[in-house]
C-alpha positions in Angstrom: 3.4 8.7 -8.2 5.6 9.3 -5.2 5.3 12.3 -3.0 8.3 14.7 -2.6 10.7 12.2 -4.1 13.8 14.0 -5.3 15.6 13.4 -8.6 18.5 11.9 -6.7 16.4 9.6 -4.4 16.4 6.5 -6.7 19.0 4.1 -7.8 18.2 4.5 -11.5 19.3 8.1 -11.3 22.6 7.3 -9.8 22.0 7.1 -6.0 24.4 4.3 -4.9 23.1 4.1 -1.3 19.4 3.7 -1.7 17.8 0.3 -2.4 15.2 0.5 -5.2 15.7 -2.7 -7.2 12.2 -2.8 -8.7 12.2 0.8 -10.0 15.8 0.3 -11.2 14.8 -2.8 -13.2 11.7 -1.1 -14.6 13.9 1.7 -15.8 16.1 -0.8 -17.6 13.2 -2.8 -19.0 11.4 0.3 -20.2 12.1 4.0 -20.8 13.8 6.3 -18.3 13.2 10.0 -18.6 16.2 12.2 -17.6 14.4 15.5 -18.4 11.0 15.1 -16.8 9.2 18.0 -15.1 6.4 18.2 -12.5 3.9 20.9 -13.6 4.7 22.7 -10.4 7.2 22.6 -7.6 4.6 21.3 -5.1 1.9 18.7 -4.7 -1.7 19.8 -5.4 -1.0 21.7 -8.6 1.0 18.9 -10.1 -1.7 16.4 -9.3 -4.3 18.4 -11.1 -2.0 18.5 -14.2 -1.6 14.7 -14.1 -5.3 14.0 -14.4 -6.3 16.8 -16.9 -3.3 17.5 -19.1 -3.7 21.1 -18.2 -1.5 23.5 -16.2 -2.8 24.0 -12.7 -2.9 27.7 -13.3 -5.6 27.1 -15.9 -7.6 25.5 -13.2 -7.1 28.1 -10.4 -4.9 25.8 -8.4 -1.9 27.9 -7.5 -0.5 26.0 -4.4 -1.3 23.3 -1.9 -4.8 23.4 -0.4 -5.8 26.5 -2.5 -8.9 25.6 -4.5 -9.7 22.1 -5.6 -10.2 20.1 -8.8 -13.2 21.9 -10.5 -16.2 19.8 -11.6 -15.9 21.0 -15.2 -12.3 19.7 -15.6 -12.2 16.5 -17.6 -10.0 13.8 -16.0 -8.4 10.7 -17.5 -10.7 8.6 -15.2 -13.8 10.3 -16.6 -12.7 9.7 -20.2 -11.8 6.1 -19.6 -15.0 5.4 -17.7 -17.0 6.3 -20.8 -14.8 3.7 -22.6 -16.0 1.0 -20.1 -12.8 1.0 -18.0 -13.0 0.2 -14.3 -11.4 3.2 -12.5 -9.8 3.2 -9.1 -8.0 5.8 -7.0 -5.7 4.7 -4.2 -3.6 6.9 -2.0 -3.1 10.7 -1.5 -5.7 12.7 -3.3 -4.9 16.3 -2.3 -7.3 17.8 -4.8 -10.1 18.6 -2.4 -11.9 17.6 0.8 -13.2 14.0 1.0 -15.8 14.5 3.8 -18.7 16.8 2.7 -19.7 17.9 6.2 -16.2 18.6 7.4 -15.7 22.3 6.6 -12.1 23.4 6.5 -10.3 26.8 6.2 -8.8 26.1 2.8 -9.9 24.3 -0.3 -13.2 22.8 -1.3 -15.1 19.5 -1.3 -14.1 17.7 -4.4 -13.5 13.9 -3.9 -12.2 11.5 -6.5 -15.6 9.9 -7.0 -16.8 13.3 -8.4 -14.1 12.9 -11.1 -14.6 9.5 -12.6 -13.4 7.1 -10.1 -15.5 4.0 -9.3 -13.5 2.7 -6.3 -11.5 4.9 -3.9 -9.2 4.6 -1.0 -8.0 8.1 -0.4 -6.6 10.6 2.1 -7.1 14.3 1.7 -3.4 15.0 2.3 -0.4 13.6 4.0 -0.2 10.9 6.7 2.8 9.2 8.3 4.4 6.6 6.0 4.4 4.0 8.8 1.3 3.5 10.9 -0.7 6.3 9.2 -3.3 6.6 12.0 -0.7 7.4 14.7 1.6 10.3 15.5 5.2 9.2 15.0 7.5 9.3 18.0 9.2 12.7 18.2 6.8 14.3 15.6 5.5 17.6 17.1 4.4 19.5 14.0 1.0 19.5 12.1 -1.2 16.5 12.7 0.5 15.5 16.0 -1.9 14.6 18.9 -1.0 14.2 22.5 -2.9 10.9 22.8 -0.7 9.4 20.0 -3.4 9.4 17.4 -3.0 11.1 14.0 -4.8 14.4 13.8 -4.4 15.0 10.1 -5.9 13.2 7.2 -7.7 9.9 7.5 -8.4 7.2 4.8 -11.8 7.4 3.2 -12.7 4.1 1.5 -15.6 4.4 -1.0 -17.0 7.3 0.8 -16.7 6.1 4.4 -13.8 6.2 7.0 -11.6 3.1 6.6 -11.4 1.0 9.8 -9.2 -2.0 9.1 -5.7 -2.8 7.7 -4.3 0.5 8.6 -1.1 -0.5 10.5 2.5 -0.9 9.2 3.9 0.4 6.0 1.6 2.9 4.3 2.7 1.9 0.8 1.7 -1.6 1.5 -1.7 -0.4 2.9 -2.3 1.4 -0.4 -1.2 -1.6 -2.5 -3.4 -3.9 -0.4 -6.4 -2.0 -1.9 -4.9 -1.5 -5.4 -4.3 -5.1 -6.2 -7.8 -6.4 -5.3 -9.3 -3.6 -7.4 -7.2 -4.7 -10.4 -7.9 -8.4 -9.7 -11.6 -7.7 -9.7 -11.4 -5.9 -13.0 -9.4 -8.8 -14.5 -12.0 -11.3 -13.2 -14.7 -9.3 -15.0 -12.6 -9.2 -18.2 -12.8 -5.4 -17.9 -10.0 -3.0 -18.7 -8.8 -0.9 -15.7 -7.2 2.4 -14.9 -5.6 2.6 -11.5 -4.2 5.9 -10.1 -1.9 5.0 -7.2 -0.4 8.0 -5.4 1.9 7.0 -2.5 2.5 9.3 0.5 6.2 8.3 0.5 8.5 10.0 1.2 6.5 13.1 2.3 6.9 14.0 5.9 6.3 12.7 8.5 8.5 10.0 6.8 8.9 6.9 9.0 10.2 3.5 8.1 9.4 0.2 9.8 12.0 -1.9 11.6 12.9 -4.2 8.8 13.5 -1.3 6.4 15.5 0.7 9.0 17.7 -2.4 9.3 18.6 -2.2 5.6 20.6 1.0 6.3 22.5 0.4 9.5 25.4 2.7 8.7 23.3 5.8 7.9 22.1 8.6 10.2 18.6 7.9 11.6 17.0 10.5 9.4 18.3 8.9 6.3 17.4 5.4 7.6 13.8 6.5 7.8 13.8 8.3 4.5 15.6 5.6 2.5 13.7 2.9 4.3 10.3 4.3 3.4 11.4 4.6 -0.2 12.6 1.0 -0.3 9.3 -0.1 1.2 7.5 1.8 -1.6 9.7 0.2 -4.2 8.9 -3.2 -2.8 5.2 -2.5 -3.3 5.8 -1.4 -6.9 7.6 -4.7 -7.5 4.6 -6.5 -5.9 2.3 -4.8 -8.4 4.6 -5.7 -11.3 4.7 -9.4 -10.2 0.9 -9.5 -9.9 0.4 -8.1 -13.4 2.8 -10.7 -14.8 1.3 -13.6 -12.8 -2.1 -12.7 -14.2 -0.9 -12.4 -17.8 -1.8 -8.7 -18.2 1.6 -7.2 -17.9 2.0 -6.9 -21.7 -1.3 -5.1 -21.9 -0.6 -2.7 -19.0 1.5 0.5 -19.1 2.9 1.9 -15.8 4.0 5.5 -15.6 6.0 6.5 -12.5 7.1 9.9 -11.3 7.2 12.3 -8.3 4.9 15.3 -7.8 7.8 17.7 -7.2 11.4 17.8 -5.9 12.6 16.9 -2.4 11.0 18.6 0.6 12.8 21.8 1.7 13.7 20.7 5.3 14.9 17.2 4.3 16.9 18.6 1.3 18.6 21.2 3.5 19.6 18.5 6.0 21.2 16.4 3.3 18.6 13.6 3.7 16.7 14.1 0.5 18.4 14.8 -2.8 17.7 16.5 -6.1 20.9 14.9 -7.4 23.2 17.4 -9.2 20.3 19.9 -9.6 19.9 23.1 -7.6 17.0 23.7 -5.3 14.1 21.8 -3.8 10.3 21.8 -3.5 8.7 25.3 -3.5 11.4 26.6 -5.9 11.7 27.0 -9.6 15.2 25.8 -9.7 15.6 22.5 -11.6 15.7 20.6 -8.2 12.2 21.8 -7.5 10.7 20.8 -10.9 12.8 18.0 -12.4 11.8 14.6 -11.0 12.6 10.9 -11.5 10.3 9.3 -14.0 9.9 6.2 -16.1 7.5 4.3 -18.4 7.2 0.5 -18.4 5.2 -1.5 -21.0 6.6 -4.9 -21.9 6.8 -5.8 -25.6 5.7 -2.3 -26.5 8.5 0.0 -25.2 12.0 -1.0 -26.3 14.1 -2.0 -23.3 16.8 0.3 -22.1 15.7 3.6 -23.7 17.1 6.7 -21.9 15.3 9.7 -23.2 16.2 13.4 -22.7 13.0 14.5 -24.3 11.5 17.3 -22.1 8.4 15.5 -20.8 6.0 16.8 -18.1 3.1 15.6 -15.9 0.9 17.6 -18.3 1.6 14.9 -20.9 0.0 11.9 -19.3 -3.6 12.8 -20.3 -2.9 13.3 -24.0 -0.5 10.3 -24.0 -3.1 7.9 -22.7 -5.8 9.2 -25.1 -3.3 8.8 -28.0 -2.3 5.3 -27.0 -6.0 4.3 -26.8 -6.9 6.2 -30.0 -9.5 8.3 -28.1 -10.2 11.8 -29.5 -10.1 14.8 -27.3 -12.2 18.0 -27.3 -10.1 20.4 -29.4 -11.9 23.4 -27.9 -10.4 22.8 -24.5 -6.7 23.8 -24.5 -4.2 21.3 -23.2 -0.7 22.1 -22.0 0.6 18.5 -22.5 1.6 16.6 -25.6 1.4 12.9 -26.4 4.5 11.0 -25.4 3.6 8.0 -27.6 6.1 8.9 -30.3 8.7 9.2 -27.5 7.8 5.8 -26.1 8.1 4.4 -29.7 11.6 5.9 -30.0 10.5 8.1 -32.9 10.8 11.6 -31.4 13.6 13.0 -29.3 12.9 16.8 -29.1 9.9 18.7 -27.8 8.5 21.3 -30.1 6.5 23.2 -27.5 7.6 25.1 -24.5 6.9 24.2 -20.9 5.6 26.8 -18.4 5.2 26.4 -14.6 4.0 28.6 -11.8 3.6 28.7 -8.0 1.7 31.4 -6.2 0.9 32.4 -2.6 0.2 36.1 -2.9 -0.5 36.5 0.8 3.1 35.5 1.3 4.3 37.6 -1.6 5.2 34.4 -3.5 4.7 34.5 -7.3 7.2 32.3 -9.1 7.4 31.2 -12.7 9.5 29.1 -15.0 9.5 28.8 -18.8 11.6 26.4 -20.8 12.0 26.5 -24.6 14.6 24.3 -26.1 17.8 24.6 -24.1 17.0 27.9 -22.5 15.0 28.5 -19.3 13.8 31.7 -17.6 12.6 31.6 -14.1 12.0 33.5 -10.9 13.6 30.7 -8.7 12.5 31.9 -5.3 10.7 34.6 -3.4 12.5 38.0 -3.8 14.4 36.9 -6.9 14.3 38.6 -10.3 13.8 36.8 -13.6 16.9 34.8 -14.6 18.0 33.1 -17.8 19.9 29.8 -18.0 21.3 27.6 -20.7 20.3 24.1 -19.4 22.2 22.3 -22.1 25.5 23.7 -21.0 24.6 24.7 -17.5 22.1 22.2 -16.1 23.1 23.1 -12.5 22.0 26.7 -13.1 25.2 28.4 -12.0 25.5 31.1 -14.7 22.6 33.6 -15.0 22.7 34.9 -18.6 20.1 37.6 -18.2 22.6 40.4 -18.7 24.5 38.6 -21.5 21.4 37.8 -23.5 18.9 40.6 -22.9 17.0 40.1 -26.2 16.5 36.4 -25.6 15.3 37.1 -22.0 12.9 39.7 -23.4 11.6 37.4 -26.0 11.0 34.5 -23.6 9.4 36.8 -21.0 6.9 37.9 -23.6 6.2 34.3 -24.5 5.6 33.5 -20.9 3.2 36.5 -20.5 1.2 35.1 -23.5 1.0 31.7 -21.7 -0.1 33.4 -18.4 -2.9 35.2 -20.3 -4.1 31.9 -21.8 -4.1 30.4 -18.3 -6.1 33.4 -17.0 -8.7 33.1 -19.6 -9.1 29.4 -18.9 -9.5 29.7 -15.2 -11.9 32.6 -15.5 -14.4 30.6 -17.6 -13.3 30.8 -21.2 -13.2 27.0 -21.6 -16.5 26.2 -20.0 -20.1 26.9 -20.8 -21.7 29.0 -18.1 
């Protein structure tokens, strides 16, 4: 998973400037989603949905750094560990603190090794995408230190601060741990589950010299942004080559997506892009929620499928269980559906609705979106009222139909309220034994 990668920030979604040959080829060789949603328009909540198949609002995770992954939540890693899988987490965790004795003002201690992962190489949150232990030149915001060190997150490797191989491209640093983890699993003839969450292209986004050189005619901000994405793409290609060279590619499925739309400042500067879609991270417009996504599984997924099925990050958990024929606890409500029929080319339309939320009440932010079929209701941004859009005929959300279709608006608002009540019951203890 990429971090803050906009819908329009990859070649396979039509960007003609950016260099992402590996992702573009995987989209051609596998299935490209054109209608894929992050569970929330920002990082921490979406990450919780990926691992559990449940809306972050069910889990009490309303925004970044608010709360953490609860011990009772069942993750993909925990389920697969019971099935004798080797489990590894590599990259940006952002679902809780990693250091038990380092008390911080927001969040809770909840590291990946508490949630089913055997091997870990993780940061609590963002780091620079080049030289992740150093403050980038010209960066004066959070994490910056006068001595040139990085004052934000550090890498924790299997419970201890990492000390070596921390220079250069951050995506390579992550993949340098991911590939040995997978190689060790293969050598033991053990199945593996690797969660690889890149920091790219979250700010501070910095590209190394060879990647800057690939974009000589672009403004420096775009050189760094595109260069970091190209470096990440290179590492994804490296992973794909490794799987093929070790004859496990046809028995390995790769899912790729972003955790939300492009970051607000970079989108406003014209550096990052949500493509034709309106809005960016922290908003319920399509640009904040709709993200680039693909699935790659040689000899299992028919090549060249372009699917407009409405898929979400909530769907990964039930999909993986379905693919592996693992039963799930029916008493625990999921918000996702299995995508296996979509991967098989059998289903093209989602029967269930998708609901999303983002909340920071101390800032008077309480946003929601609810999509059923071609229609979407949403409170796009702070201070807005509920709006209604026909995404089939107006994907760019230019025409608010709230006044034209009041009965439909009323019906969908009532359905959203039912979902919100279900979320409330879950997070207040209805799903767990006390």
